[in-house]
N, C-alpha and C positions, 0 to 999 in steps of 0.2 A: 328118929330116923335122919340117919345122915344123910342129903344127896350127892351124892359120888362125884358126879355129871353136871357142868355149868354152862356147856358145848353142847351141839349136837350137828353133825352133819345131814343136810336135807336138799334130796333131789329135786332138781328145779321140777320136775312136774309134779312133785308134791306140793310146792309151793303153790303152784297154779290152781291146785283142787285145793285148796284154801282159802280163795277168795270168796266164799260165800259166808264163812264163820265173821261175826264179829268179834269187839275186841276180846273179852269174856271169853270168847270160846277160844279164842286161838291163842291165846295165854295158855288156859288149859291143855290143850292140844302140845304147846309146845313145853308143857312141862310135864306131859305125860312122855314124850320123845327123849327128855332129856333125862329121867328116872329108869325108861329102861334099857336094861341090857343088851347087847348082839346076840340075839337068836331067841328071844323073851318073848311070847305073845302073849302076856299077863301079866299086870302091877298091882302095887297095892300101894297107895299113897294114905297117909293120916292129912284129917282135914285138917287138922293145927297146922300139918307141914304145906298143904296146899293152901290155907290163906297165909301163910306166912310169906311161902317164893312167891304167890302172886299177889301181895301186898294188900290182901283183905285184910278187914277189919274181924271183931267177933260178934256173934249175934244172929237172931234168928235170921233177922236180913240176908245177912252176908251166905250165912249156910242156903237159903232158897236160891240168892244170885246162885253159888254153885251149882244145885240140883239144877236149876234152870239151863244153866249153861253148858252141863254135862249131855243135858237130853236135846237141847239142839243143839251141839256138836256132833252126835252121832249121825243128824240128817244132816249135816252140812255135810260132812265128812264123805259122801255118796262120791264114789270113784264109776265113771261108767268105760268099762275096756271089752278089749277082743281078748278073748284065750281060746284057741286051738277052732276058730272058726264061732267060736257061743259067745253071745252077746251077754254080759254080766254088769249088774248095778250092784255093788255093797258097799255098805261103808268100811273106811279103815279101821274104824275102831267101835266099839262097845261097850259101854259101861254100866256101872251099879253102884251106888251109894247105901251102905251099910248103916243105918241109926243105932245099933245096937253095940258096935265096936267103933263110930265113927270113919271108916275105911270109905276112902274113896278106890274104886276096882275098877281097872280098865282091862279089858283085851282087845291086843290086836288080830287085825285079820289077816291070816296067814298067805294071803293072794298077794297082799303088799309089801312080804319081809324084804323083800329085792329092793325097794324104794330103800329101804331104812336100812339095811345090814350090808349090801355091797356098794353103798356112794363112794369108799375109797377106794374103791379101784376102778373109777370113771374118772374123768376130768369134767363132768357138769356136777359141778353141787358146790355150795356154800354152807360157811359155818353161821349158825346163829347161836348166838348168846342170850339166852333165860333172863340175867340182870338185864340186860338191855331191852330187851320188850316189854318186861313188866314195869320198866319207865315211862310205858307209852300210855298214856291217858282215854287221846282221841279216839274215835273211829275209826280210822283208815291210817292212822302212822303206821301203825305193827306192819304190814299189809305192802306199805310205801316203802318201810324198813327192810322188810327180806325182800322186796325183788330189787330194790337198788346192791341189799349185799349177794343178792345170786347173780346179777351185774359184774359186781368187783370181783368176786371169787376171793378166793384162798391170797392171790402173789401179786395183784395187780394193786398200784396206788393209786391213779387215779383213772376215768373211763367216764368218757363222753357216750350220749345215747339219744336219739330221737325217739321222744314216748308220744306215738301220735292217739291225739282223745280218744277215738275209737277205741281202739286198744285200750288204752287207759281206764277207760269205761268197763270195759268189758270186763278185766283183770279184778276192778274193785267193786263190780256186781252193781253198778248206777248208771246202768243202761239209759233207762226213764227215768233219773231225776237229776236237778238243775241243770235244765236243756242251759242256761245263758252261761256262756264260757263265767261270765262276772260271777254269779253265784256259786258254779264248779270250783272257781277260782278262791274265793273267798271263803267259803264253806268246806271245800277240802284240800286242795293243793296247797294251798298258803299255808294254813295254821297246820297240817300235819308234815309239811318241811319245814315250817318254823319249831317245832314240835321237837323234833328230829335233832335237827344243828343244837338245839339248846340241852336237851339232856342225854342224847349218847356221845358216848366217848370213842369210838370206832367208825362212824363213819361222818360226812359234812358233805351238804347235795346246796348246790346251787342249782338256777333254772333259770331257760330266758323262754318266754313267747315262740311260737313256729309261726307264721301269719302266711296265708294266702290269702292275696288284696286285703281285705279289711277283717276278715276272717282268723280267730286263733284256730290251728288245726289241730297242735298239737305242743308239747314244752320240748325243749332242749336240755337236758339234765345232764350235769356235768359232779362225778361222784368222786369224792375224795375217801380215803383209807387214813382220817384222822378226826382228831377234835374239832380243829380250827379249820376255818377255811382263809384260804391265801388272800392278800390283800395286791392292791394294783402295785405297792412299796415294797415287793416281797416279804411282807413282816406277817404276822397274825394279826386275825381280829376275833374276838369271841363275839359269838352270837348270843343276845337277849333274845327271850320268847314277849311279845306283846299280842295276845289275843284280842282279837273283839268279844265284846260282851255277849252275844250271837253265839259267838261258837264259844268261848270260854263258860259258860252255864249249859251247853246243849249236852243231853242227859241220852249217851249213844244205846245205854239198857232200853229207855222205853223209844229207841228210835222202832220203828216200822217201814 
């Protein structure tokens, strides 16, 4: 099967809804949205194409990873909404995997088709590239990447943004983890931004700490629509990645 599209437009509200998903769930969700054509509520992807596009190897463990990711993705994709005074909590997608013909089958909830179909008619959208997302292996890199792409949009070349730690923790679903900023920075912020800068060629990020007294209360992001970060001498500098051992060996698929 030839995958025709390598990018899709994703509404800002939909991006925020993905904060419950882990790395592989997020990639699988992006793959489904990439394969889906406008108006479609049902898609099929072969397991071999799924592995290829998500940079997954072959074998039983890899199949189980996809099975588990699809199950958790359905749970994580639940959006709470109010439509016609009716409170609704339903997943964006449901799915199944057929062992007989090795197909991943995904059905999109009709309630959320406007999020996916009407994006080009609004100003609030962002382009997400599947090939960029699949380069990122750390737990929180894809979510920070998507957030920065959302801020940058389609037209801006650079933007600055104050991201308060309270909001960042909520978006990344880590409100009760790494309470000390040093740990939060070393385990999430720095390695994620280092990986984005090292591996992605459509966005670069710099950040500074925002302090209130002696406490860090947020980070000041400068996001560039480019592969390189500008240096002080108006030239360009390539970012090299250098993970601490504890981050490099961190297995997000075993993380609870």
